[in-house]
SETORTOR-449040 format. One record per residue (C-alpha): residue number from 0; x, y, z. Coordinates in Angstrom, 2 decimals. Layout:
! residues N
<rec><seq>NUM</seq><xx>X</xx><yy>Y</yy><zz>Z</zz></rec>
...
This chain:
! residues 241
<rec><seq>0</seq><xx>-21.18</xx><yy>-10.45</yy><zz>7.55</zz></rec>
<rec><seq>1</seq><xx>-21.75</xx><yy>-7.33</yy><zz>5.51</zz></rec>
<rec><seq>2</seq><xx>-20.22</xx><yy>-3.89</yy><zz>5.45</zz></rec>
<rec><seq>3</seq><xx>-20.83</xx><yy>-0.37</yy><zz>3.84</zz></rec>
<rec><seq>4</seq><xx>-17.66</xx><yy>0.47</yy><zz>2.41</zz></rec>
<rec><seq>5</seq><xx>-17.28</xx><yy>4.28</yy><zz>2.24</zz></rec>
<rec><seq>6</seq><xx>-14.64</xx><yy>6.60</yy><zz>1.15</zz></rec>
<rec><seq>7</seq><xx>-13.92</xx><yy>10.46</yy><zz>0.55</zz></rec>
<rec><seq>8</seq><xx>-16.36</xx><yy>11.55</yy><zz>2.37</zz></rec>
<rec><seq>9</seq><xx>-15.05</xx><yy>15.22</yy><zz>2.38</zz></rec>
<rec><seq>10</seq><xx>-16.81</xx><yy>17.00</yy><zz>4.91</zz></rec>
<rec><seq>11</seq><xx>-20.35</xx><yy>16.63</yy><zz>3.09</zz></rec>
<rec><seq>12</seq><xx>-22.64</xx><yy>15.59</yy><zz>5.84</zz></rec>
<rec><seq>13</seq><xx>-25.80</xx><yy>15.18</yy><zz>3.79</zz></rec>
<rec><seq>14</seq><xx>-23.81</xx><yy>12.80</yy><zz>1.85</zz></rec>
<rec><seq>15</seq><xx>-22.33</xx><yy>11.11</yy><zz>4.43</zz></rec>
<rec><seq>16</seq><xx>-26.12</xx><yy>10.95</yy><zz>6.30</zz></rec>
<rec><seq>17</seq><xx>-28.07</xx><yy>9.70</yy><zz>3.66</zz></rec>
<rec><seq>18</seq><xx>-25.72</xx><yy>7.15</yy><zz>2.51</zz></rec>
<rec><seq>19</seq><xx>-25.12</xx><yy>5.80</yy><zz>5.94</zz></rec>
<rec><seq>20</seq><xx>-29.55</xx><yy>5.72</yy><zz>6.06</zz></rec>
<rec><seq>21</seq><xx>-29.25</xx><yy>3.59</yy><zz>3.15</zz></rec>
<rec><seq>22</seq><xx>-26.78</xx><yy>1.48</yy><zz>4.29</zz></rec>
<rec><seq>23</seq><xx>-28.50</xx><yy>0.55</yy><zz>7.49</zz></rec>
<rec><seq>24</seq><xx>-31.03</xx><yy>-2.20</yy><zz>6.35</zz></rec>
<rec><seq>25</seq><xx>-28.21</xx><yy>-3.84</yy><zz>4.32</zz></rec>
<rec><seq>26</seq><xx>-25.15</xx><yy>-3.91</yy><zz>6.48</zz></rec>
<rec><seq>27</seq><xx>-23.88</xx><yy>-4.81</yy><zz>9.86</zz></rec>
<rec><seq>28</seq><xx>-21.01</xx><yy>-2.23</yy><zz>9.95</zz></rec>
<rec><seq>29</seq><xx>-19.15</xx><yy>0.22</yy><zz>8.28</zz></rec>
<rec><seq>30</seq><xx>-15.45</xx><yy>0.51</yy><zz>7.08</zz></rec>
<rec><seq>31</seq><xx>-13.77</xx><yy>4.02</yy><zz>5.93</zz></rec>
<rec><seq>32</seq><xx>-10.98</xx><yy>4.65</yy><zz>3.17</zz></rec>
<rec><seq>33</seq><xx>-10.20</xx><yy>8.11</yy><zz>4.41</zz></rec>
<rec><seq>34</seq><xx>-10.44</xx><yy>11.18</yy><zz>2.93</zz></rec>
<rec><seq>35</seq><xx>-13.59</xx><yy>12.18</yy><zz>5.49</zz></rec>
<rec><seq>36</seq><xx>-12.56</xx><yy>15.42</yy><zz>5.52</zz></rec>
<rec><seq>37</seq><xx>-11.51</xx><yy>18.70</yy><zz>3.07</zz></rec>
<rec><seq>38</seq><xx>-13.89</xx><yy>20.17</yy><zz>0.31</zz></rec>
<rec><seq>39</seq><xx>-16.90</xx><yy>20.21</yy><zz>2.58</zz></rec>
<rec><seq>40</seq><xx>-18.41</xx><yy>22.59</yy><zz>5.16</zz></rec>
<rec><seq>41</seq><xx>-19.14</xx><yy>19.99</yy><zz>8.23</zz></rec>
<rec><seq>42</seq><xx>-15.49</xx><yy>18.56</yy><zz>8.54</zz></rec>
<rec><seq>43</seq><xx>-16.50</xx><yy>18.09</yy><zz>12.79</zz></rec>
<rec><seq>44</seq><xx>-19.79</xx><yy>16.53</yy><zz>12.32</zz></rec>
<rec><seq>45</seq><xx>-18.30</xx><yy>13.96</yy><zz>9.88</zz></rec>
<rec><seq>46</seq><xx>-15.44</xx><yy>13.10</yy><zz>11.72</zz></rec>
<rec><seq>47</seq><xx>-17.29</xx><yy>12.52</yy><zz>15.31</zz></rec>
<rec><seq>48</seq><xx>-20.34</xx><yy>10.51</yy><zz>13.03</zz></rec>
<rec><seq>49</seq><xx>-17.56</xx><yy>7.69</yy><zz>11.32</zz></rec>
<rec><seq>50</seq><xx>-15.48</xx><yy>7.70</yy><zz>14.95</zz></rec>
<rec><seq>51</seq><xx>-19.04</xx><yy>6.74</yy><zz>16.54</zz></rec>
<rec><seq>52</seq><xx>-20.13</xx><yy>4.37</yy><zz>13.11</zz></rec>
<rec><seq>53</seq><xx>-16.94</xx><yy>2.94</yy><zz>11.71</zz></rec>
<rec><seq>54</seq><xx>-15.36</xx><yy>-0.13</yy><zz>12.77</zz></rec>
<rec><seq>55</seq><xx>-12.31</xx><yy>0.64</yy><zz>10.73</zz></rec>
<rec><seq>56</seq><xx>-11.02</xx><yy>3.83</yy><zz>9.36</zz></rec>
<rec><seq>57</seq><xx>-8.08</xx><yy>4.32</yy><zz>7.15</zz></rec>
<rec><seq>58</seq><xx>-6.02</xx><yy>7.83</yy><zz>6.75</zz></rec>
<rec><seq>59</seq><xx>-6.32</xx><yy>9.58</yy><zz>3.44</zz></rec>
<rec><seq>60</seq><xx>-3.92</xx><yy>12.41</yy><zz>2.06</zz></rec>
<rec><seq>61</seq><xx>-6.63</xx><yy>14.97</yy><zz>3.25</zz></rec>
<rec><seq>62</seq><xx>-6.44</xx><yy>13.40</yy><zz>6.89</zz></rec>
<rec><seq>63</seq><xx>-2.33</xx><yy>13.98</yy><zz>6.71</zz></rec>
<rec><seq>64</seq><xx>-2.87</xx><yy>17.21</yy><zz>5.39</zz></rec>
<rec><seq>65</seq><xx>-5.09</xx><yy>18.40</yy><zz>8.07</zz></rec>
<rec><seq>66</seq><xx>-3.28</xx><yy>17.12</yy><zz>10.86</zz></rec>
<rec><seq>67</seq><xx>0.25</xx><yy>18.49</yy><zz>9.54</zz></rec>
<rec><seq>68</seq><xx>1.98</xx><yy>15.00</yy><zz>8.43</zz></rec>
<rec><seq>69</seq><xx>1.44</xx><yy>16.20</yy><zz>4.95</zz></rec>
<rec><seq>70</seq><xx>2.73</xx><yy>19.48</yy><zz>3.49</zz></rec>
<rec><seq>71</seq><xx>0.02</xx><yy>21.75</yy><zz>2.09</zz></rec>
<rec><seq>72</seq><xx>2.20</xx><yy>22.10</yy><zz>-1.02</zz></rec>
<rec><seq>73</seq><xx>1.47</xx><yy>19.18</yy><zz>-2.11</zz></rec>
<rec><seq>74</seq><xx>-2.53</xx><yy>20.07</yy><zz>-2.99</zz></rec>
<rec><seq>75</seq><xx>-3.58</xx><yy>22.05</yy><zz>-5.36</zz></rec>
<rec><seq>76</seq><xx>-5.22</xx><yy>25.35</yy><zz>-4.26</zz></rec>
<rec><seq>77</seq><xx>-8.55</xx><yy>24.80</yy><zz>-3.92</zz></rec>
<rec><seq>78</seq><xx>-7.80</xx><yy>21.32</yy><zz>-1.93</zz></rec>
<rec><seq>79</seq><xx>-5.06</xx><yy>23.49</yy><zz>0.20</zz></rec>
<rec><seq>80</seq><xx>-7.68</xx><yy>26.58</yy><zz>0.72</zz></rec>
<rec><seq>81</seq><xx>-10.34</xx><yy>23.87</yy><zz>2.28</zz></rec>
<rec><seq>82</seq><xx>-7.29</xx><yy>21.67</yy><zz>4.37</zz></rec>
<rec><seq>83</seq><xx>-6.25</xx><yy>25.50</yy><zz>5.56</zz></rec>
<rec><seq>84</seq><xx>-10.12</xx><yy>26.33</yy><zz>6.53</zz></rec>
<rec><seq>85</seq><xx>-10.72</xx><yy>22.79</yy><zz>8.11</zz></rec>
<rec><seq>86</seq><xx>-7.38</xx><yy>22.79</yy><zz>10.29</zz></rec>
<rec><seq>87</seq><xx>-9.03</xx><yy>26.17</yy><zz>12.06</zz></rec>
<rec><seq>88</seq><xx>-12.62</xx><yy>24.50</yy><zz>13.03</zz></rec>
<rec><seq>89</seq><xx>-11.49</xx><yy>21.12</yy><zz>14.01</zz></rec>
<rec><seq>90</seq><xx>-10.22</xx><yy>20.97</yy><zz>17.88</zz></rec>
<rec><seq>91</seq><xx>-7.38</xx><yy>19.54</yy><zz>19.35</zz></rec>
<rec><seq>92</seq><xx>-8.47</xx><yy>15.84</yy><zz>20.02</zz></rec>
<rec><seq>93</seq><xx>-10.17</xx><yy>15.77</yy><zz>16.28</zz></rec>
<rec><seq>94</seq><xx>-6.83</xx><yy>16.55</yy><zz>14.75</zz></rec>
<rec><seq>95</seq><xx>-5.05</xx><yy>14.24</yy><zz>16.63</zz></rec>
<rec><seq>96</seq><xx>-7.37</xx><yy>11.79</yy><zz>15.96</zz></rec>
<rec><seq>97</seq><xx>-7.14</xx><yy>11.85</yy><zz>12.15</zz></rec>
<rec><seq>98</seq><xx>-3.28</xx><yy>12.24</yy><zz>12.43</zz></rec>
<rec><seq>99</seq><xx>-3.55</xx><yy>8.69</yy><zz>14.36</zz></rec>
<rec><seq>100</seq><xx>-5.49</xx><yy>6.88</yy><zz>11.68</zz></rec>
<rec><seq>101</seq><xx>-3.27</xx><yy>4.20</yy><zz>10.09</zz></rec>
<rec><seq>102</seq><xx>-2.45</xx><yy>3.94</yy><zz>6.40</zz></rec>
<rec><seq>103</seq><xx>-3.32</xx><yy>0.23</yy><zz>5.76</zz></rec>
<rec><seq>104</seq><xx>-5.71</xx><yy>-2.11</yy><zz>7.75</zz></rec>
<rec><seq>105</seq><xx>-6.87</xx><yy>-5.51</yy><zz>7.05</zz></rec>
<rec><seq>106</seq><xx>-10.39</xx><yy>-6.73</yy><zz>7.76</zz></rec>
<rec><seq>107</seq><xx>-11.37</xx><yy>-10.06</yy><zz>7.03</zz></rec>
<rec><seq>108</seq><xx>-9.87</xx><yy>-11.08</yy><zz>3.69</zz></rec>
<rec><seq>109</seq><xx>-9.62</xx><yy>-7.36</yy><zz>2.37</zz></rec>
<rec><seq>110</seq><xx>-7.34</xx><yy>-4.91</yy><zz>2.53</zz></rec>
<rec><seq>111</seq><xx>-8.41</xx><yy>-0.99</yy><zz>3.52</zz></rec>
<rec><seq>112</seq><xx>-6.38</xx><yy>1.31</yy><zz>2.10</zz></rec>
<rec><seq>113</seq><xx>-6.75</xx><yy>4.97</yy><zz>0.43</zz></rec>
<rec><seq>114</seq><xx>-4.57</xx><yy>4.96</yy><zz>-2.39</zz></rec>
<rec><seq>115</seq><xx>-2.34</xx><yy>2.58</yy><zz>-4.02</zz></rec>
<rec><seq>116</seq><xx>-1.40</xx><yy>-0.25</yy><zz>-1.24</zz></rec>
<rec><seq>117</seq><xx>2.04</xx><yy>-0.13</yy><zz>-2.98</zz></rec>
<rec><seq>118</seq><xx>3.05</xx><yy>3.02</yy><zz>-1.26</zz></rec>
<rec><seq>119</seq><xx>0.21</xx><yy>4.23</yy><zz>0.99</zz></rec>
<rec><seq>120</seq><xx>2.00</xx><yy>7.20</yy><zz>2.12</zz></rec>
<rec><seq>121</seq><xx>2.41</xx><yy>8.48</yy><zz>-1.39</zz></rec>
<rec><seq>122</seq><xx>-0.82</xx><yy>8.78</yy><zz>-2.63</zz></rec>
<rec><seq>123</seq><xx>-0.98</xx><yy>7.28</yy><zz>-5.98</zz></rec>
<rec><seq>124</seq><xx>-4.20</xx><yy>7.23</yy><zz>-7.86</zz></rec>
<rec><seq>125</seq><xx>-5.03</xx><yy>3.61</yy><zz>-9.17</zz></rec>
<rec><seq>126</seq><xx>-7.27</xx><yy>4.70</yy><zz>-12.44</zz></rec>
<rec><seq>127</seq><xx>-6.13</xx><yy>2.73</yy><zz>-15.44</zz></rec>
<rec><seq>128</seq><xx>-6.16</xx><yy>-0.67</yy><zz>-15.69</zz></rec>
<rec><seq>129</seq><xx>-2.17</xx><yy>-0.96</yy><zz>-15.49</zz></rec>
<rec><seq>130</seq><xx>-1.91</xx><yy>1.10</yy><zz>-12.54</zz></rec>
<rec><seq>131</seq><xx>-4.41</xx><yy>-1.38</yy><zz>-10.92</zz></rec>
<rec><seq>132</seq><xx>-2.95</xx><yy>-4.78</yy><zz>-12.16</zz></rec>
<rec><seq>133</seq><xx>0.73</xx><yy>-3.47</yy><zz>-10.77</zz></rec>
<rec><seq>134</seq><xx>-0.91</xx><yy>-3.03</yy><zz>-7.50</zz></rec>
<rec><seq>135</seq><xx>-1.66</xx><yy>-6.60</yy><zz>-6.58</zz></rec>
<rec><seq>136</seq><xx>1.44</xx><yy>-7.90</yy><zz>-5.52</zz></rec>
<rec><seq>137</seq><xx>1.59</xx><yy>-5.35</yy><zz>-2.53</zz></rec>
<rec><seq>138</seq><xx>-0.92</xx><yy>-7.10</yy><zz>-0.56</zz></rec>
<rec><seq>139</seq><xx>-1.96</xx><yy>-10.46</yy><zz>0.56</zz></rec>
<rec><seq>140</seq><xx>-5.63</xx><yy>-10.54</yy><zz>0.98</zz></rec>
<rec><seq>141</seq><xx>-8.11</xx><yy>-11.60</yy><zz>-1.83</zz></rec>
<rec><seq>142</seq><xx>-9.96</xx><yy>-8.05</yy><zz>-1.78</zz></rec>
<rec><seq>143</seq><xx>-8.33</xx><yy>-4.61</yy><zz>-1.34</zz></rec>
<rec><seq>144</seq><xx>-10.29</xx><yy>-1.46</yy><zz>-1.41</zz></rec>
<rec><seq>145</seq><xx>-9.39</xx><yy>1.85</yy><zz>-2.25</zz></rec>
<rec><seq>146</seq><xx>-10.51</xx><yy>5.26</yy><zz>-2.96</zz></rec>
<rec><seq>147</seq><xx>-8.72</xx><yy>8.15</yy><zz>-3.53</zz></rec>
<rec><seq>148</seq><xx>-9.57</xx><yy>8.67</yy><zz>-7.45</zz></rec>
<rec><seq>149</seq><xx>-13.39</xx><yy>9.21</yy><zz>-6.43</zz></rec>
<rec><seq>150</seq><xx>-14.05</xx><yy>6.92</yy><zz>-9.44</zz></rec>
<rec><seq>151</seq><xx>-15.62</xx><yy>3.54</yy><zz>-9.16</zz></rec>
<rec><seq>152</seq><xx>-13.66</xx><yy>0.92</yy><zz>-10.76</zz></rec>
<rec><seq>153</seq><xx>-12.76</xx><yy>-2.98</yy><zz>-9.99</zz></rec>
<rec><seq>154</seq><xx>-9.65</xx><yy>-4.73</yy><zz>-11.37</zz></rec>
<rec><seq>155</seq><xx>-9.02</xx><yy>-8.47</yy><zz>-11.06</zz></rec>
<rec><seq>156</seq><xx>-6.13</xx><yy>-11.06</yy><zz>-11.47</zz></rec>
<rec><seq>157</seq><xx>-5.76</xx><yy>-14.36</yy><zz>-11.44</zz></rec>
<rec><seq>158</seq><xx>-4.94</xx><yy>-17.22</yy><zz>-13.84</zz></rec>
<rec><seq>159</seq><xx>-6.70</xx><yy>-16.75</yy><zz>-16.98</zz></rec>
<rec><seq>160</seq><xx>-5.28</xx><yy>-13.01</yy><zz>-16.84</zz></rec>
<rec><seq>161</seq><xx>-6.31</xx><yy>-9.34</yy><zz>-15.71</zz></rec>
<rec><seq>162</seq><xx>-9.09</xx><yy>-7.93</yy><zz>-16.15</zz></rec>
<rec><seq>163</seq><xx>-10.60</xx><yy>-4.19</yy><zz>-15.78</zz></rec>
<rec><seq>164</seq><xx>-14.61</xx><yy>-2.87</yy><zz>-15.38</zz></rec>
<rec><seq>165</seq><xx>-14.84</xx><yy>0.89</yy><zz>-15.21</zz></rec>
<rec><seq>166</seq><xx>-18.14</xx><yy>1.71</yy><zz>-13.10</zz></rec>
<rec><seq>167</seq><xx>-19.31</xx><yy>-1.75</yy><zz>-12.05</zz></rec>
<rec><seq>168</seq><xx>-22.64</xx><yy>-2.58</yy><zz>-10.43</zz></rec>
<rec><seq>169</seq><xx>-21.75</xx><yy>-5.72</yy><zz>-8.48</zz></rec>
<rec><seq>170</seq><xx>-18.33</xx><yy>-7.57</yy><zz>-8.50</zz></rec>
<rec><seq>171</seq><xx>-18.53</xx><yy>-11.48</yy><zz>-7.58</zz></rec>
<rec><seq>172</seq><xx>-15.84</xx><yy>-13.12</yy><zz>-6.71</zz></rec>
<rec><seq>173</seq><xx>-14.56</xx><yy>-16.11</yy><zz>-9.06</zz></rec>
<rec><seq>174</seq><xx>-12.23</xx><yy>-18.83</yy><zz>-7.60</zz></rec>
<rec><seq>175</seq><xx>-8.83</xx><yy>-18.33</yy><zz>-8.04</zz></rec>
<rec><seq>176</seq><xx>-9.04</xx><yy>-14.54</yy><zz>-8.83</zz></rec>
<rec><seq>177</seq><xx>-8.29</xx><yy>-11.51</yy><zz>-6.71</zz></rec>
<rec><seq>178</seq><xx>-9.99</xx><yy>-8.07</yy><zz>-6.44</zz></rec>
<rec><seq>179</seq><xx>-9.29</xx><yy>-4.24</yy><zz>-6.50</zz></rec>
<rec><seq>180</seq><xx>-12.36</xx><yy>-2.42</yy><zz>-5.97</zz></rec>
<rec><seq>181</seq><xx>-12.71</xx><yy>1.51</yy><zz>-5.92</zz></rec>
<rec><seq>182</seq><xx>-15.94</xx><yy>2.31</yy><zz>-4.43</zz></rec>
<rec><seq>183</seq><xx>-16.02</xx><yy>5.88</yy><zz>-5.44</zz></rec>
<rec><seq>184</seq><xx>-16.79</xx><yy>8.50</yy><zz>-3.33</zz></rec>
<rec><seq>185</seq><xx>-19.67</xx><yy>9.33</yy><zz>-1.03</zz></rec>
<rec><seq>186</seq><xx>-19.10</xx><yy>13.34</yy><zz>-0.79</zz></rec>
<rec><seq>187</seq><xx>-17.41</xx><yy>14.39</yy><zz>-3.92</zz></rec>
<rec><seq>188</seq><xx>-18.22</xx><yy>12.14</yy><zz>-7.09</zz></rec>
<rec><seq>189</seq><xx>-15.97</xx><yy>12.45</yy><zz>-9.94</zz></rec>
<rec><seq>190</seq><xx>-17.33</xx><yy>10.11</yy><zz>-12.53</zz></rec>
<rec><seq>191</seq><xx>-20.38</xx><yy>13.06</yy><zz>-13.67</zz></rec>
<rec><seq>192</seq><xx>-22.61</xx><yy>11.36</yy><zz>-11.53</zz></rec>
<rec><seq>193</seq><xx>-23.68</xx><yy>13.36</yy><zz>-8.06</zz></rec>
<rec><seq>194</seq><xx>-25.28</xx><yy>10.99</yy><zz>-6.40</zz></rec>
<rec><seq>195</seq><xx>-23.16</xx><yy>9.64</yy><zz>-3.27</zz></rec>
<rec><seq>196</seq><xx>-21.43</xx><yy>6.55</yy><zz>-3.78</zz></rec>
<rec><seq>197</seq><xx>-20.48</xx><yy>3.89</yy><zz>-1.62</zz></rec>
<rec><seq>198</seq><xx>-20.15</xx><yy>-0.27</yy><zz>-1.57</zz></rec>
<rec><seq>199</seq><xx>-21.88</xx><yy>-3.15</yy><zz>0.20</zz></rec>
<rec><seq>200</seq><xx>-19.39</xx><yy>-5.90</yy><zz>0.63</zz></rec>
<rec><seq>201</seq><xx>-21.22</xx><yy>-9.47</yy><zz>1.55</zz></rec>
<rec><seq>202</seq><xx>-18.01</xx><yy>-11.23</yy><zz>3.16</zz></rec>
<rec><seq>203</seq><xx>-19.32</xx><yy>-14.66</yy><zz>2.81</zz></rec>
<rec><seq>204</seq><xx>-21.03</xx><yy>-13.98</yy><zz>-0.54</zz></rec>
<rec><seq>205</seq><xx>-17.83</xx><yy>-12.72</yy><zz>-2.08</zz></rec>
<rec><seq>206</seq><xx>-19.96</xx><yy>-10.11</yy><zz>-3.57</zz></rec>
<rec><seq>207</seq><xx>-19.62</xx><yy>-6.19</yy><zz>-3.63</zz></rec>
<rec><seq>208</seq><xx>-22.52</xx><yy>-4.32</yy><zz>-5.03</zz></rec>
<rec><seq>209</seq><xx>-21.68</xx><yy>-0.64</yy><zz>-5.94</zz></rec>
<rec><seq>210</seq><xx>-24.38</xx><yy>1.52</yy><zz>-4.74</zz></rec>
<rec><seq>211</seq><xx>-25.39</xx><yy>5.57</yy><zz>-5.71</zz></rec>
<rec><seq>212</seq><xx>-28.13</xx><yy>7.32</yy><zz>-3.15</zz></rec>
<rec><seq>213</seq><xx>-29.36</xx><yy>10.59</yy><zz>-3.78</zz></rec>
<rec><seq>214</seq><xx>-28.64</xx><yy>13.55</yy><zz>-1.27</zz></rec>
<rec><seq>215</seq><xx>-29.61</xx><yy>17.05</yy><zz>-0.57</zz></rec>
<rec><seq>216</seq><xx>-26.76</xx><yy>18.61</yy><zz>-2.89</zz></rec>
<rec><seq>217</seq><xx>-28.08</xx><yy>21.86</yy><zz>-2.89</zz></rec>
<rec><seq>218</seq><xx>-28.03</xx><yy>21.98</yy><zz>0.80</zz></rec>
<rec><seq>219</seq><xx>-24.14</xx><yy>20.84</yy><zz>0.84</zz></rec>
<rec><seq>220</seq><xx>-23.56</xx><yy>23.57</yy><zz>-1.80</zz></rec>
<rec><seq>221</seq><xx>-25.08</xx><yy>26.50</yy><zz>0.06</zz></rec>
<rec><seq>222</seq><xx>-22.82</xx><yy>25.44</yy><zz>3.22</zz></rec>
<rec><seq>223</seq><xx>-19.73</xx><yy>25.56</yy><zz>1.10</zz></rec>
<rec><seq>224</seq><xx>-20.24</xx><yy>28.70</yy><zz>0.21</zz></rec>
<rec><seq>225</seq><xx>-21.59</xx><yy>30.37</yy><zz>3.53</zz></rec>
<rec><seq>226</seq><xx>-18.59</xx><yy>29.11</yy><zz>4.79</zz></rec>
<rec><seq>227</seq><xx>-16.30</xx><yy>31.08</yy><zz>2.43</zz></rec>
<rec><seq>228</seq><xx>-14.53</xx><yy>28.16</yy><zz>0.87</zz></rec>
<rec><seq>229</seq><xx>-14.01</xx><yy>28.25</yy><zz>-3.10</zz></rec>
<rec><seq>230</seq><xx>-16.99</xx><yy>28.04</yy><zz>-5.00</zz></rec>
<rec><seq>231</seq><xx>-15.84</xx><yy>25.81</yy><zz>-7.12</zz></rec>
<rec><seq>232</seq><xx>-15.60</xx><yy>23.05</yy><zz>-4.30</zz></rec>
<rec><seq>233</seq><xx>-19.57</xx><yy>23.74</yy><zz>-4.38</zz></rec>
<rec><seq>234</seq><xx>-20.12</xx><yy>23.66</yy><zz>-7.91</zz></rec>
<rec><seq>235</seq><xx>-18.39</xx><yy>20.69</yy><zz>-8.88</zz></rec>
<rec><seq>236</seq><xx>-20.89</xx><yy>18.39</yy><zz>-6.73</zz></rec>
<rec><seq>237</seq><xx>-23.84</xx><yy>19.29</yy><zz>-8.89</zz></rec>
<rec><seq>238</seq><xx>-22.03</xx><yy>17.62</yy><zz>-11.76</zz></rec>
<rec><seq>239</seq><xx>-19.98</xx><yy>15.40</yy><zz>-10.12</zz></rec>
<rec><seq>240</seq><xx>-17.01</xx><yy>15.96</yy><zz>-11.50</zz></rec>
């Protein structure tokens, strides 16, 4: 079984469609790590597409913000403006769907979670080597897939000690080791590479490939501006920041 692991789509329909097209010949199913909405101009279309395609989805902080489960004062001013805009454009069933998503989900031998598995509803980031290694005691599976920071990375822990690899191309499991992998962001990368990011997890091979996909960034930017969302959210797409 091979899964496309998607995270942080953030209402970017152009990026989502490009990633799904890239994933079709490589995978058998789709898993989503949350933040399907926020920032981008097509939240409804992204929700509907992910609902139709994903075998499992967990909630991110933007789902909780839009669904009324997280106080919008938690967000910075750009994210808050996007959440308010998104709330007004989703219908009741879509908001209810976002609010009903679980915070964690086990699939095969992996835990899916948006933020740190230590306390998924506190939305802590895993960025540094130490933050990742401290999270291993909070899940029981061999793999843990996370998003939230929009920056790819891989942590591992085993009898030979901890390891961390920023922006890996491929993560291959070794005997006696467990892994946390951040697959990066589909809709708003922040590692100075504007291409959409996602992972391909080959369950039997014990291998995760982190892929980058070119998409129509200008079309996504134009939609954000035309929608009246903060221009900052459009401009950052071009630089991957």
